[in-house]
C-alpha positions as a printed NumPy array, in Angstrom:
array([[ 55.275, 155.316, 138.913],
       [ 55.562, 153.129, 141.978],
       [ 52.658, 153.089, 144.423],
       [ 53.136, 152.826, 148.179],
       [ 51.691, 149.299, 148.107],
       [ 54.217, 148.253, 145.444],
       [ 57.071, 149.851, 147.355],
       [ 56.014, 148.1  , 150.569],
       [ 55.823, 144.725, 148.847],
       [ 59.193, 145.281, 147.164],
       [ 60.761, 146.12 , 150.551],
       [ 59.452, 142.829, 151.932],
       [ 60.758, 140.786, 149.014],
       [ 64.221, 142.27 , 148.437],
       [ 65.778, 140.766, 151.612],
       [ 64.671, 137.318, 150.435],
       [ 67.066, 137.609, 147.48 ],
       [ 69.801, 136.743, 150.015],
       [ 67.909, 133.891, 151.672],
       [ 70.041, 130.765, 152.247],
       [ 67.473, 128.585, 150.426],
       [ 67.755, 128.784, 146.64 ],
       [ 64.048, 128.139, 146.08 ],
       [ 63.181, 131.13 , 148.294],
       [ 65.624, 133.353, 146.373],
       [ 64.069, 132.244, 143.087],
       [ 60.53 , 132.821, 144.337],
       [ 61.474, 136.303, 145.526],
       [ 63.12 , 137.109, 142.194],
       [ 60.029, 135.964, 140.267],
       [ 57.756, 137.975, 142.549],
       [ 59.889, 141.09 , 142.084],
       [ 59.888, 140.583, 138.338],
       [ 56.089, 140.427, 138.375],
       [ 55.958, 143.622, 140.407],
       [ 58.202, 145.329, 137.884],
       [ 55.966, 144.155, 135.068],
       [ 52.841, 145.309, 136.868],
       [ 54.295, 148.775, 137.248],
       [ 55.298, 148.996, 133.621],
       [ 51.991, 147.876, 132.082],
       [ 50.837, 151.418, 131.341],
       [ 54.215, 152.286, 129.839],
       [ 54.141, 149.214, 127.609],
       [ 50.606, 149.988, 126.413],
       [ 51.725, 153.528, 125.613],
       [ 54.598, 152.146, 123.522],
       [ 52.123, 149.874, 121.789],
       [ 49.984, 152.882, 120.873],
       [ 52.68 , 155.347, 119.827],
       [ 55.797, 153.373, 118.926],
       [ 57.063, 152.415, 115.507],
       [ 56.399, 148.864, 114.327],
       [ 59.542, 147.403, 115.873],
       [ 58.694, 149.041, 119.196],
       [ 55.147, 147.726, 118.98 ],
       [ 56.387, 144.175, 118.438],
       [ 58.719, 144.498, 121.445],
       [ 55.806, 145.878, 123.486],
       [ 53.701, 142.848, 122.563],
       [ 56.392, 140.499, 123.888],
       [ 56.672, 142.666, 127.019],
       [ 52.936, 142.209, 127.598],
       [ 53.522, 138.468, 127.48 ],
       [ 56.14 , 138.781, 130.222],
       [ 53.78 , 140.907, 132.314],
       [ 50.926, 138.407, 131.906],
       [ 47.573, 138.474, 133.658],
       [ 44.091, 139.34 , 132.455],
       [ 44.749, 142.988, 131.733],
       [ 47.182, 142.2  , 128.911],
       [ 44.522, 140.268, 126.992],
       [ 42.571, 143.182, 125.436],
       [ 45.64 , 144.754, 123.8  ],
       [ 46.932, 141.337, 122.703],
       [ 43.589, 140.32 , 121.21 ],
       [ 43.411, 143.655, 119.421],
       [ 46.931, 143.237, 118.025],
       [ 46.15 , 139.691, 116.868],
       [ 43.449, 141.239, 114.67 ],
       [ 45.659, 143.961, 113.171],
       [ 46.469, 143.899, 109.45 ],
       [ 50.241, 144.254, 109.973],
       [ 51.686, 140.761, 109.678],
       [ 54.542, 141.249, 112.169],
       [ 52.288, 142.723, 114.857],
       [ 49.636, 140.065, 114.313],
       [ 52.18 , 137.228, 114.389],
       [ 53.803, 138.485, 117.607],
       [ 50.431, 138.829, 119.354],
       [ 49.372, 135.347, 118.25 ],
       [ 52.627, 133.866, 119.532],
       [ 52.221, 135.569, 122.916],
       [ 48.59 , 134.468, 123.17 ],
       [ 49.767, 130.91 , 122.552],
       [ 52.332, 131.251, 125.343],
       [ 49.727, 132.605, 127.764],
       [ 46.898, 130.339, 126.488],
       [ 43.949, 132.298, 127.89 ],
       [ 40.693, 130.437, 127.157],
       [ 39.037, 133.536, 125.73 ],
       [ 41.676, 133.777, 122.978],
       [ 40.763, 130.376, 121.517],
       [ 37.933, 131.622, 119.235],
       [ 40.129, 134.364, 117.793],
       [ 43.002, 131.937, 117.202],
       [ 40.693, 129.383, 115.589],
       [ 39.377, 132.116, 113.303],
       [ 42.929, 133.092, 112.31 ],
       [ 43.52 , 129.651, 110.78 ],
       [ 42.063, 131.175, 107.61 ],
       [ 44.879, 133.758, 107.407],
       [ 46.264, 134.186, 103.896],
       [ 49.821, 134.474, 105.223],
       [ 51.456, 131.081, 105.705],
       [ 53.831, 132.518, 108.323],
       [ 50.961, 133.88 , 110.429],
       [ 48.989, 130.664, 109.966],
       [ 52.019, 128.717, 111.251],
       [ 52.067, 130.93 , 114.383],
       [ 48.34 , 130.245, 114.885],
       [ 48.832, 126.493, 114.574],
       [ 51.671, 126.606, 117.097],
       [ 49.585, 128.735, 119.479],
       [ 46.656, 126.327, 119.292],
       [ 48.934, 123.576, 120.577],
       [ 48.435, 125.154, 124.01 ],
       [ 44.688, 124.387, 123.875],
       [ 44.153, 120.662, 124.373],
       [ 40.812, 119.26 , 123.348],
       [ 38.97 , 117.571, 120.53 ],
       [ 37.941, 120.89 , 118.947],
       [ 41.589, 121.87 , 118.589],
       [ 42.512, 118.448, 117.224],
       [ 39.704, 118.735, 114.654],
       [ 40.976, 122.172, 113.577],
       [ 44.62 , 121.081, 113.274],
       [ 44.343, 117.661, 111.617],
       [ 43.87 , 119.039, 108.066],
       [ 47.204, 120.854, 108.312],
       [ 49.042, 117.535, 108.608],
       [ 48.323, 117.189, 104.884],
       [ 49.797, 120.586, 103.931],
       [ 52.964, 118.987, 102.565],
       [ 54.842, 122.281, 102.706],
       [ 57.436, 121.707, 105.412],
       [ 55.978, 124.443, 107.594],
       [ 52.268, 124.09 , 108.303],
       [ 52.454, 120.303, 108.478],
       [ 55.441, 120.544, 110.84 ],
       [ 53.696, 123.049, 113.111],
       [ 50.538, 120.931, 113.13 ],
       [ 52.494, 117.816, 114.091],
       [ 54.221, 119.65 , 116.943],
       [ 50.985, 121.219, 118.168],
       [ 49.177, 117.88 , 118.105],
       [ 52.126, 116.265, 119.878],
       [ 51.83 , 118.869, 122.657],
       [ 48.089, 118.208, 122.888],
       [ 49.087, 114.61 , 123.441],
       [ 46.199, 112.415, 122.344],
       [ 47.599, 108.896, 121.743],
       [ 45.158, 108.258, 118.877],
       [ 47.04 , 110.861, 116.808],
       [ 50.05 , 108.593, 116.29 ],
       [ 48.666, 107.048, 113.104],
       [ 47.992, 110.511, 111.645],
       [ 51.444, 111.902, 112.517],
       [ 53.566, 108.826, 111.672],
       [ 53.309, 109.23 , 107.852],
       [ 55.067, 112.596, 108.172],
       [ 58.246, 110.711, 109.101],
       [ 58.601, 110.05 , 105.355],
       [ 58.085, 113.692, 104.296],
       [ 60.523, 115.156, 101.76 ],
       [ 60.931, 118.122, 104.138],
       [ 63.505, 117.666, 106.946],
       [ 61.61 , 120.116, 109.166],
       [ 58.452, 118.021, 108.872],
       [ 60.301, 114.774, 109.614],
       [ 61.923, 116.398, 112.646],
       [ 58.573, 117.722, 113.888],
       [ 56.91 , 114.342, 113.403],
       [ 59.656, 112.593, 115.355],
       [ 59.377, 115.159, 118.152],
       [ 55.587, 114.871, 118.2  ],
       [ 55.694, 111.093, 118.432],
       [ 58.027, 111.434, 121.393],
       [ 55.531, 113.725, 123.108],
       [ 52.462, 111.527, 122.609],
       [ 51.559, 109.297, 125.538],
       [ 51.495, 105.577, 124.852],
       [ 48.104, 103.933, 124.519],
       [ 47.463, 101.292, 127.11 ]])
């Protein structure tokens, strides 16, 4: 249900979709998209509560597109659910949004029994630069499984501490192509030490 304030803002933005300057058109389109997401938050949360599992997963990704602080409680809740697909989707979205208050939950999820969920957690933590994150992720470089070691290399590459090069470089000789690819990508992301 559209409020009068939303309608008024939409009326101001719609004409800008025809602005001669491309950057103005893009800004207007992004603003309108945010308005649409803001209006649909309650609907998405309702789908999250009452939908089947596939609908719930789609609702989680919709919350990521909506963004903002109000999507965090349902996402944090879903990241703690026992259903692997729901948990994995919520962890992925939290990694995309990277809210500081999600870090403790993500760090705790590194002990997940599911390798697939653990890989999502490792990838999500790549959005949280800092020595604590590096300390948590370094052991996964030794996983030797072609998944967790690859995700750890990519996450550490995104964090971008130059001192990680010597820890990531040995993965270039991994028997797993995915790990070698991730290591090469990570080394390309690391800044050069001066």
